Phi, psi and omega in degrees: 000137177295131182252007180198159178286153171272132176262119186251114178267111186268118180048050178297145189260327185240133178301324180300321181288328175295317178297318179296322178295319178298318180296318179296319178299312185289333173306326185245023169081017179256137182220017180258086180258140174230142181240133177250111173047060178301134188302318186264019178079178182210140002287164184231114183299331179291327176295318180297318181297319182281337182290337181056239183281004181256023184300333183293335176297323179289322179297324184263001184297140174279137182247126184229156180274324183228162177297315178303323178294322184291333183245014185300330182267007186262150178265337182210137184230130171259146175237130179268131177202148180261354186240147173294138185243006180070024179247138180277104181209155170296138176243122185233158174283164174304321179300310181293321180299315181287333172296314178294319180299317179298318180296316181293317179295324175298336178269003179091010179271157182255132188235143176229154175235125180267136175235132186273174179293158190296324189287313188227359181078191182292147174277159180301327179295326176290313184294327180299335180274354180270155178275332182207160180251135172263124178235123180277131181284076183262177175300118183297341178275350177208077190270353186286127172245142175282170188301313181299320179296315182295318177297317182297316180300317182290318179295322178300316180295325176298312182293316184300323184277344183254334183272155177277080187262128177275120186292339178206138177210161179258124177275114185273347177053041177085356181273155176266137177292148177291143177280165178300320180296319180296320177292322178298316179296322177296316179299318179297319180299311181293321181296319179296312183291322178292325177296316179297329181275000179078024182292319184278083184220139357285167184301328181296335180262354185303314181301317180293322179295320179294322179295318179297318179295318178298319180296323177300312180298318187291334182266359178273125179281084187263152171266171176297324177296321177301315181298316180297319179296317181293323173298315182296320178300314183293321178299315182294320178296322180293318178298318181295326182282321186259341185073016181257108179293350181266003182302133180240000000 
């Protein structure tokens, strides 16, 4: 069973762009490339140079003479285009297209995505054979995407929806996060020293000020090193103010 869509480059003109497309595909775990009548013939050394570590996609790429041959084994075909073509078809974003592709592939259907040549994109005869159109929501005053960009956007959406991707994380760079107790001790240290300095004034507002300060500490994602530095800063400030080297 096909586990990913086939990316079909229709009449690509430059070997460099084929290589860039291969690299973009492999960045996001896709390796089913098909080529339809590449202008400069095949194999193409310039494609290999631009593919970098994705050269095996070029080695395994299917080579076809026409678009119908390239998608003959597919059950559903998307065509990428930036321009209206006067054809009655569903028009979807890359995100929606790859969502649909995953659902269809999960049902055992075979899916392909057509990408047109760099100069003018897919011809209407190619698009007429597709079931739906993928349209990227770009600046309408400059809607042209090169081949590598279009492949990368579509491949990214495929990967994003299938991988267990954490949308946000904290890079600790080898540091240990501060424990709740360590943050609590830091809060107590600052509250004590600020109280001694008369910070919590007037007394009627002191409880609210202390609560705000505690809330500040609790929402800061600190490491143990951060806590130690903040303790040290306060100790040094206290020594400078009182002249007491024993300040803790």
